[in-house]
C-alpha positions in Angstrom: 213.1 -30.7 86.9 209.5 -31.0 85.6 207.1 -29.6 88.1 203.8 -31.2 89.0 201.7 -29.1 86.6 203.9 -30.1 83.8 203.6 -33.7 84.7 199.8 -33.3 84.7 199.6 -31.7 81.5 201.5 -34.5 80.0 199.3 -36.9 81.6 196.2 -35.3 80.2 198.0 -35.7 76.8 198.6 -39.2 77.3 195.0 -40.0 78.3 193.7 -38.0 75.4 195.9 -39.7 72.9 194.9 -43.2 74.1 191.3 -42.1 74.0 190.7 -42.6 77.7 187.8 -40.6 79.1 188.5 -38.4 82.0 187.5 -35.3 84.1 189.7 -32.5 85.0 190.0 -29.3 87.1 192.5 -26.6 86.8 193.1 -23.9 89.2 193.4 -20.2 88.1 197.0 -20.1 88.3 197.5 -23.6 86.9 199.3 -24.8 90.1 196.7 -27.4 91.1 195.6 -29.8 88.3 193.4 -32.7 89.2 192.6 -35.4 86.8 190.0 -38.2 87.4 189.5 -41.1 84.9 186.0 -42.2 84.5 186.0 -45.1 86.9 187.5 -42.8 89.5 184.9 -40.0 89.6 182.2 -41.6 91.8 184.8 -42.4 94.7 186.5 -39.0 94.4 183.8 -36.7 96.1 183.1 -35.2 92.8 179.5 -34.7 91.4 179.3 -33.4 87.8 176.5 -32.2 85.6 177.5 -31.3 82.2 175.4 -31.6 79.0 177.8 -34.2 77.8 178.5 -36.2 81.2 176.6 -36.5 84.5 177.1 -38.8 87.5 174.1 -37.5 89.3 170.5 -38.2 89.7 167.8 -35.6 88.3 164.6 -34.7 90.2 166.1 -33.3 93.5 163.6 -31.2 95.2 163.2 -29.2 98.6 160.3 -27.5 100.4 162.7 -25.0 101.9 161.8 -21.2 101.5 165.3 -20.4 100.1 167.3 -17.8 101.9 170.3 -16.0 100.8 172.2 -13.1 102.5 175.5 -11.5 101.5 177.9 -9.2 103.2 180.0 -7.6 100.5 182.9 -5.6 101.4 182.5 -1.8 101.5 182.8 0.4 98.6 186.0 1.9 100.3 187.5 -1.6 100.4 186.5 -2.6 96.9 188.0 0.9 95.7 191.5 -0.1 96.9 191.8 -2.8 94.3 189.8 -0.8 91.7 192.3 2.0 92.0 195.3 -0.2 91.3 193.5 -1.5 88.2 192.8 2.2 87.0 196.1 3.2 87.6 197.6 0.4 85.5 195.0 1.0 82.7 195.9 4.5 82.4 199.6 3.8 82.3 198.8 1.4 79.4 200.0 -1.6 81.2 196.7 -3.3 80.6 193.4 -2.4 78.5 191.1 -5.0 80.1 191.4 -6.5 83.5 189.0 -8.8 85.5 188.6 -7.7 89.0 187.0 -10.2 91.4 186.1 -10.3 95.1 185.4 -12.9 97.9 182.0 -12.2 99.7 180.8 -14.0 102.8 177.2 -15.4 102.3 174.8 -16.9 104.5 172.0 -19.4 103.1 169.9 -22.1 104.5 171.0 -24.5 101.8 174.2 -26.5 102.0 176.5 -27.1 99.0 174.9 -30.4 98.0 171.5 -28.8 97.9 172.8 -25.9 96.0 174.5 -28.1 93.4 171.3 -30.1 92.8 168.7 -27.3 92.9 170.6 -25.0 90.7 169.9 -24.6 86.9 173.2 -24.1 85.0 174.9 -25.4 81.9 177.8 -26.6 84.1 177.6 -27.8 87.6 180.5 -29.1 89.6 180.3 -30.2 93.5 183.7 -31.1 94.9 183.5 -32.7 98.4 182.3 -30.1 101.0 184.9 -27.6 99.5 183.3 -25.9 96.7 180.2 -25.8 94.3 180.1 -24.2 91.0 177.1 -23.5 88.5 178.6 -21.9 85.5 177.0 -20.6 82.4 180.4 -20.1 80.5 181.7 -22.5 78.1 185.6 -22.3 78.1 186.4 -24.5 74.8 184.7 -27.3 73.1 186.5 -29.8 70.8 184.3 -31.8 68.2 185.8 -33.8 65.6 189.1 -31.7 65.7 187.2 -28.4 65.5 187.7 -26.2 68.5 185.1 -23.7 69.6 185.4 -21.1 72.6 182.5 -18.8 73.7 183.7 -15.8 75.9 181.1 -14.3 78.0 181.6 -10.6 78.9 179.0 -8.0 79.7 176.0 -8.3 82.0 172.9 -6.2 82.8 169.8 -6.5 85.1 167.2 -7.9 82.7 164.4 -5.8 84.3 166.0 -2.5 83.0 164.1 -0.7 80.3 165.5 -1.7 76.8 167.8 -3.9 78.7 169.2 -5.8 75.5 169.8 -2.8 73.5 171.5 -1.0 76.5 173.8 -3.9 76.9 174.7 -4.1 73.2 175.3 -0.5 72.8 176.9 0.6 76.1 180.4 2.0 75.3 182.3 0.3 78.1 180.5 -3.1 77.9 180.9 -3.2 74.1 184.6 -2.1 74.4 185.0 -4.9 76.9 183.3 -7.6 74.8 185.2 -6.5 71.7 188.6 -6.9 73.5 187.9 -10.3 74.9 186.6 -11.5 71.7 189.7 -10.4 70.0 191.8 -11.9 72.8 190.2 -15.2 72.5 190.4 -15.2 68.9 194.2 -14.6 68.9 194.4 -17.4 71.7 192.7 -19.8 69.6 195.1 -19.1 66.7 198.2 -20.6 68.8 196.2 -24.0 68.5 194.1 -23.9 65.5 194.0 -22.5 61.8 191.1 -20.9 59.9 190.0 -19.1 63.1 186.7 -17.1 62.7 184.0 -15.5 64.7 180.9 -17.3 64.1 178.5 -15.4 66.2 179.0 -12.1 67.8 177.2 -10.4 71.0 174.8 -13.2 71.4 172.4 -12.4 74.4 171.6 -15.1 76.8 169.1 -14.9 80.0 170.3 -16.1 83.1 167.6 -16.7 85.7 168.1 -16.3 89.4 165.9 -16.3 92.3 166.8 -12.6 93.1 166.7 -11.2 89.6 167.3 -12.3 86.1 170.3 -11.1 84.1 171.2 -10.8 80.4 174.8 -11.8 79.6 176.6 -11.2 76.3 178.6 -13.9 74.7 180.2 -14.6 71.1 181.3 -17.9 69.6 184.9 -18.3 67.8 186.0 -21.5 66.2 188.8 -23.0 64.2 190.4 -26.2 62.9 193.0 -27.8 65.5 196.5 -27.6 64.0 197.9 -31.2 63.5 200.4 -31.0 66.3 197.6 -30.3 69.0 195.1 -33.0 67.9 194.4 -35.3 70.6 196.4 -33.4 73.0 194.1 -31.9 75.7 196.9 -31.1 78.1 199.1 -29.3 75.4 195.9 -27.1 74.3 195.1 -26.2 78.0 198.8 -25.0 78.6 198.7 -23.0 75.7 195.2 -21.4 76.3 195.2 -20.9 80.1 194.5 -18.8 82.2 191.3 -18.2 80.4 191.2 -14.6 78.8 187.8 -13.8 79.7 188.6 -13.9 83.4 192.0 -12.5 83.2 192.3 -9.7 80.7 194.8 -8.5 78.3 197.7 -8.5 77.7 197.6 -11.6 79.8 201.1 -11.7 81.5 201.0 -8.2 82.7 197.3 -8.2 83.5 198.0 -11.3 85.7 200.6 -9.3 87.7 198.1 -6.5 88.4 195.4 -9.0 89.5 197.8 -10.6 92.1 198.6 -7.2 93.3 195.0 -5.8 93.4 193.0 -8.7 94.7 193.4 -9.6 98.4 192.6 -13.3 98.3 193.5 -16.3 96.4 191.1 -17.5 93.6 192.0 -21.1 93.9 189.7 -23.0 91.5 187.5 -20.1 91.0 187.9 -18.7 87.5 190.0 -21.9 86.7 188.7 -24.6 84.3 186.8 -27.8 84.5 186.2 -30.3 81.5 185.1 -33.8 80.4 187.0 -35.5 77.7 184.8 -38.4 76.5 187.6 -40.3 74.7 187.3 -38.3 71.6 185.6 -34.9 72.2 185.9 -32.2 74.8 183.7 -30.0 76.9 184.8 -27.5 79.3 183.8 -24.6 81.3 185.2 -21.4 83.2 184.4 -22.1 86.8 182.7 -18.9 87.5 179.3 -18.6 89.8 181.4 -20.2 92.6 180.6 -20.7 96.4 183.5 -22.0 98.5 183.4 -23.3 102.2 186.3 -22.1 104.4 186.5 -22.7 108.1 182.8 -23.4 108.2 181.7 -20.2 106.4 180.6 -19.8 102.7 182.1 -17.4 100.5 180.9 -16.4 96.9 183.5 -15.2 94.4 182.4 -12.8 91.8 183.6 -9.9 89.5 183.7 -8.2 86.4 185.8 -6.8 83.6 187.5 -3.3 84.3 188.5 -1.0 81.4 189.7 2.9 81.5 185.8 3.6 81.1 184.6 1.7 84.2 182.9 3.7 86.9 183.6 2.4 90.5 179.8 2.5 91.4 178.9 0.5 88.4 181.6 -2.2 88.7 180.8 -2.3 92.6 177.2 -3.1 91.7 178.1 -5.6 88.9 180.1 -7.7 91.4 177.2 -7.7 93.8 174.8 -8.5 90.9 176.6 -11.7 90.4 176.2 -13.2 93.8 173.2 -15.3 93.2 172.1 -18.9 92.9 170.2 -19.9 89.8 167.4 -21.5 91.5 163.8 -20.7 90.3 
């Protein structure tokens, strides 16, 4: 029997082969896939703001003095999951794993206001369920060329010599090298002539609390003939995204499901816009979800055998922000 996910991947193929524009969201475990043809978007509770497509008006403003409080779990609680990762890393079951947490927050903004006021490359608001303001591209497809932009490694931009420190930090560099290699291999499953075009690019991410530098690279290739025009088949082959999972993928996913004490849902999943010919998609990081009337921010980072508990705990907290400035 074909499961619902298989049917939805097939539907994405069918639409893209016919050149029908659509927006899609795929959750982390690829169990919940939602597809919206262009004419369905405005009645679906979706607000989208991508560089290639938007259905929202610009110029939204507020005179509120923005407040954001977070209530992160204790170091001891965080350490329970961290120790599971470290045990498996030392056993060789994984050499990079992405550890994420769910943190309760309080803010005087609602999800609609956060969506409109945030400055981000990719923004998605879904009903009153969640808002995402992601800086990270997953894949782009332009004229049968495929590009991916893994983002791994961040640092407080206020630190002395922050860029040099980030690029030369042994742990951060190893983490970035690993995810670039993983994504290069992933892309090779659907593309030929795969190459790294840009390595360790540094981007400034501004927030109201603090500015961060993030490290990313660009990898590209030419789609294999059997994958051209088949968005669903490409996604099924490449997901979950390596930058928010780790390596090797299958075993690292098992470790994540053991170590994390919550369901990621659409957080660290993928959303994308197919315009009838080309694709732009993002990894759904920087994510706030409403649950039983409370707001939760989901954040995390990559863990290697070089990781230090205090540093990783701090990075998880550093990523709890809204890019409003």
